[in-house]
N, C-alpha and C positions, 0 to 999 in steps of 0.2 A: 405635253405632247407625248412623252414616253409612255404615260398611262394609256393613252388612246391606241398607240401601236401595240402595246401588250394586250389590252382588252380585245382588240380586233384580231389578235394572233398574226400579226404581220411584222416584218422586219422594219427597223427604223430606216433602212435604205430602200424601202419599197418604192416602186415607181407609181406615178399618178394612176395608171390603169389598175394596178394591184389594190391600191387604196379604194378607188371607186368600186371595184368588185367586192371588197370586204364591207363597204358601207351600204351596199344595196339592201333594200328593205327585207328581202327574203333570205339574207345571209344567216349562217348558223350562229354567228356571234352577236349580231345587232339586236336580237330579241332580248338579250341580257342587259342592254344599255337603256337608260331612261331616254325619253324623247329629247330632253335638254342635253344630255351627254352626247347623243347621236348628232344633234344639230351642231353642238360645239366641235365634235370630231370632224364633221363634214367641213365646217368653216375653217378650222385650223389646218387639218391635214391636206385639204385640196388647195391651199394657198401656196403656190410654188415658191415664192421668195421666202416665206416664213419657214417652210419645210427645208429649204436649202440652208438657211442659217442654222436651224436645229441640227441638220446632218453634219454641218461643218463643226458645230460645237461638240456633238457626240464623238466625232473622229478625234478632235483635239483632246477631249477628256480621256478617251481610250488610250491615246498616245501617252498622256501623262500617267495613267494607271500602269501601263506597261513599263514606263521609265522608272516608276517607283520600285517595281519588281527587279529591275536590272541592278538597283543599288544593293540587293541582297547577294549578288554574285561575288565570288572570292576576289576578283580583281577590281571591283568597284571602289571608287574613292568618293566619299560623300562630301564634295566641295560645296560650300555655300549652304549647308544644312538642307540639302534637297530632300532627304528622307522626311524631315519635319515639314517642309514646305509642300510636299506632295501628299501629306497624310490624308487630306480631305478627298483625294481621288482613289482611295482604297476603300471602296464601298463594299458592304456585305451583300451576299446573294439575295437575302430577303428584301432588300431595298428596291430591287429591280422588278418586283412582281406587282402587277396592278390589281386592285380590287375596287372598281368604281362603284360597286353596289354599296360600299361603306361611305361614299363621298356624296354629300348633299350638294347639288348644283347651286352656285351662288349667283343669284340674279342681280346682286348689287355691283358686281364686277363686270365692266364692259370690256370685251376683247377688241383691241384696235383692228380696223379693217386693213390698214396698210402698215408696213414697216417704216 
């Protein structure tokens, strides 16, 4: 889902109307997506419950990422090995950039219609 938000150049907190606007056929960015990617983006991003779960997870991971940085402050006490446990939430900048042109759509994987 993150890749579709990035490829469409919209925020992961975008509202349904913003997503629909970005997905319109004559949009500046939709021409760069394959028909399959565009279809998948439409199905995934316009599904309100699925998008809400994703938004909740993004907010949770961002909170954990910020918490990891708090451990570096002078008064922080790393109880329960939090620095180690939060290591996976310290992603690099390049991981968050989408390039769907390098991704082959996989027709073998079926995306569930409902959560």
